[in-house]
C-alpha positions in Angstrom: 18.3 5.6 9.2 16.9 7.1 12.8 12.6 7.6 12.4 11.1 8.7 15.3 8.0 8.1 14.0 8.5 4.7 12.1 9.9 1.3 13.3 11.3 -0.3 10.4 12.8 -3.8 10.6 14.0 -5.7 8.0 13.5 -10.1 7.9 15.8 -12.4 6.0 14.3 -13.9 4.0 13.7 -11.2 1.4 11.2 -8.5 3.0 10.6 -5.5 5.5 8.4 -3.8 8.0 8.0 -1.1 8.0 5.3 -0.3 11.8 3.9 3.2 12.2 4.5 4.3 15.5 2.1 7.2 16.6 -0.2 5.4 19.0 -1.1 7.7 21.5 -3.2 9.6 18.1 -3.6 6.6 16.5 -0.9 6.9 14.3 -2.1 10.3 13.1 0.0 10.9 9.5 0.9 14.4 10.4 3.7 15.5 7.9 6.3 14.4 9.9 4.9 10.5 9.8 4.7 10.8 5.7 8.2 12.4 5.4 9.8 9.3 7.0 6.9 7.1 6.0 8.1 8.4 2.5 12.0 7.9 2.9 12.1 4.8 4.5 10.2 3.0 1.6 12.4 4.8 -0.8 15.0 3.8 0.3 13.8 0.4 1.2 13.0 0.6 -3.2 16.5 0.9 -3.5 17.9 -2.4 -0.9 18.4 -5.1 -3.2 18.3 -7.7 -0.3 14.3 -6.3 -0.1 11.7 -7.6 -2.5 8.5 -6.8 -0.6 7.0 -4.6 2.7 4.5 -4.4 4.6 3.4 -0.8 5.8 1.3 -2.1 9.6 -0.1 -0.2 12.4 -1.3 -2.4 15.9 -4.2 -3.4 17.2 -5.8 0.5 17.9 -5.1 1.7 14.8 -3.8 0.9 11.5 -3.5 5.3 11.5 -7.3 6.9 11.9 -6.6 9.6 9.4 -4.4 13.0 9.4 -3.2 15.4 11.7 -5.9 17.7 12.2 -4.4 19.7 14.7 -1.9 20.7 11.3 -4.5 21.9 9.0 -6.9 23.6 11.1 -5.4 26.8 10.7 -4.4 26.6 7.1 -5.6 28.2 4.5 -6.0 27.2 0.7 -2.5 29.2 0.0 -1.3 26.9 2.9 -2.2 24.1 1.5 -1.0 24.1 -2.0 2.7 25.9 -0.4 2.5 22.9 1.9 1.8 20.9 -1.0 1.9 17.5 1.4 0.0 16.1 -1.4 3.0 15.5 -2.8 5.0 12.6 -0.6 1.5 10.0 -1.6 2.8 10.3 -5.1 6.3 9.2 -4.0 4.4 6.2 -2.5 2.6 5.7 -6.0 6.0 4.3 -7.5 7.4 2.4 -5.3 8.6 -0.1 -7.7 8.2 -3.7 -5.3 4.8 -4.9 -4.0 3.3 -2.8 -1.0 0.6 -5.4 1.7 -1.6 -3.3 4.4 -1.5 -5.3 7.2 -4.8 -3.3 9.0 -6.1 -3.8 12.3 -8.2 -1.2 14.1 -9.2 2.3 12.5 -8.3 2.6 8.8 -10.2 6.7 8.4 -8.9 9.0 6.1 -5.7 9.5 5.1 -5.6 5.8 7.1 -8.0 4.1 4.4 -5.8 5.9 1.6 -3.4 5.3 3.0 -4.1 1.1 2.2 -5.0 2.0 -0.9 -1.6 2.6 -2.0 -0.4 -0.5 -1.3 -1.3 -3.2 -3.4 -2.7 -5.9 -1.3 -4.4 -6.1 1.6 -5.0 -8.0 5.2 -7.7 -7.2 7.7 -7.9 -8.1 10.8 -11.0 -9.1 11.5 -11.5 -5.7 13.8 -10.2 -3.6 10.7 -13.1 -0.2 10.3 -12.1 1.5 7.4 -13.9 4.7 6.1 -13.3 8.4 4.6 -15.4 10.6 7.2 -13.6 13.9 5.9 -16.9 15.3 5.2 -17.5 15.1 9.0 -15.0 18.5 9.4 -15.9 20.3 6.1 -14.3 19.0 3.5 -13.7 16.0 1.5 -10.3 13.2 0.9 -7.2 14.7 -1.1 -5.2 11.9 -1.2 -7.1 9.5 -3.2 -10.2 9.2 -1.2 -12.6 9.5 -4.2 -10.7 7.7 -7.2 -9.5 4.6 -5.4 -12.1 3.7 -3.1 -14.3 4.1 -6.1 -12.5 1.9 -8.2 -12.0 -0.6 -5.7 -15.4 -1.0 -4.2 -17.2 0.8 -6.9 -19.8 4.5 -7.1 -22.2 3.8 -5.4 -20.4 2.5 -1.8 -18.2 5.1 -2.2 -20.8 7.9 -2.6 -22.0 6.4 1.0 -18.8 6.0 2.5 -17.5 9.5 0.8 -20.8 11.4 1.3 -21.8 9.9 4.7 -18.4 9.8 6.4 -20.1 6.2 7.8 -17.3 3.4 8.5 -17.4 0.0 7.3 -16.1 -3.1 9.4 -13.7 -6.2 7.3 -16.2 -8.8 6.5 -18.4 -6.0 4.3 -15.0 -3.9 2.8 -14.2 -8.0 2.2 -16.6 -8.6 0.4 -16.7 -5.1 -1.5 -13.9 -6.0 -2.8 -11.4 -3.3 -0.7 -9.9 -6.5 1.1 -8.1 -10.1 0.4 -8.7 -11.2 3.6 -9.7 -11.4 6.7 -7.5 -12.8 10.2 -7.9 -13.5 13.5 -5.7 -9.7 15.4 -3.3 -12.1 16.3 -2.9 -14.0 13.7 -2.1 -10.4 11.3 0.9 -10.3 11.2 2.1 -13.5 10.4 -0.1 -14.1 7.5 1.6 -10.9 6.8 4.8 -11.9 6.6 3.5 -15.5 4.7 2.8 -12.7 2.1 5.7 -11.1 2.0 8.2 -13.9 1.8 6.2 -15.7 -0.7 6.3 -12.2 -2.5 9.7 -12.5 -1.9 10.9 -15.7 -3.4 9.5 -13.9 -6.6 12.2 -13.3 -10.1 12.5 -9.7 -8.2 12.3 -7.4 -12.3 9.1 -9.7 -13.0 7.4 -8.5 -9.7 8.1 -4.5 -10.3 6.9 -5.1 -14.2 4.0 -6.9 -12.9 2.8 -4.3 -10.8 3.6 -1.6 -13.1 1.6 -3.1 -15.6 -1.6 -4.3 -13.4 -1.4 -0.1 -11.4 -1.2 0.9 -15.7 -4.4 0.2 -16.1 -6.0 1.9 -13.6 -4.8 5.5 -15.4 -5.6 4.5 -19.1 -7.9 2.2 -21.5 -7.7 -1.6 -22.8 -5.6 -0.8 -26.1 -2.8 1.0 -24.6 -2.7 -1.5 -21.3 -2.0 -4.2 -23.4 -0.6 -2.8 -25.1 1.8 -2.1 -22.2 2.1 -5.4 -21.0 2.7 -6.3 -23.4 5.6 -4.3 -24.1 6.8 -5.7 -20.8 6.7 -8.8 -20.9 8.7 -8.8 -24.4 11.2 -7.3 -21.8 11.4 -9.4 -19.8 13.1 -11.8 -21.3 16.0 -10.0 -21.8 16.6 -11.1 -17.9 18.9 -13.9 -16.7 15.9 -14.7 -14.4 13.6 -15.8 -17.9 16.7 -18.1 -18.9 16.9 -19.3 -15.0 13.3 -19.2 -14.8 11.7 -22.1 -17.6 15.2 -24.1 -17.4 14.5 -24.9 -13.7 10.6 -25.5 -15.2 11.8 -27.4 -17.9 14.2 -29.5 -15.5 12.2 -30.3 -12.8 14.2 -27.8 -10.3 14.0 -25.2 -8.0 15.6 -21.8 -10.1 17.2 -19.9 -8.1 16.6 -16.0 -8.6 19.9 -13.6 -9.9 17.2 -10.1 -10.3 19.2 -9.4 -13.6 
């Protein structure tokens, strides 16, 4: 596919990288970016050769927020009719693992996009924040919900109500970031992680991700039941047979994704 605002590359190791590419506006997330990003991720999700995806920006910004120019004169009815946030639900439904590789600003919608991913790797320059309060609104793409689950009520309250940013180290300490690496190592580290994940059995990856996400929208009892069913269901796959026999035979498994 041809894209204007993103760059998509695939790797022979079984992962793809989607780079936000509006450097002149710090990768601000307008409707075109979100439309292309969703189309790209959904296409890769259907590609059997791809097992994992990386979303990244550039050294200055992962994404510095939504494109305010698109919304400045909008009414409530305009926003309801556009329903642009529905695209975020489509990203949430991507079945394959998503890794966010973050340098520079990840603010507003940019921060919310990182939290839609399953693993967040940050460079030493990464800065996270939900500054929507400073322009008269509040987070609307999951910021109040995912941030609270990631860092807890009190830190989320501070970030959302003050609009203050946190640096990579503080984000890591708060549990928002998996690891911090030097800027020049960011993409390499994300690719290493993606290659490792891509080397695992594809069906089990999808079901494991699905089970973890279920923990956020259900009770522990329902979540455990969901996990158990997925666990049992994996015993109908060829990869389960291959994986367990390879372990017993002390050899490397060959996954079929079946």
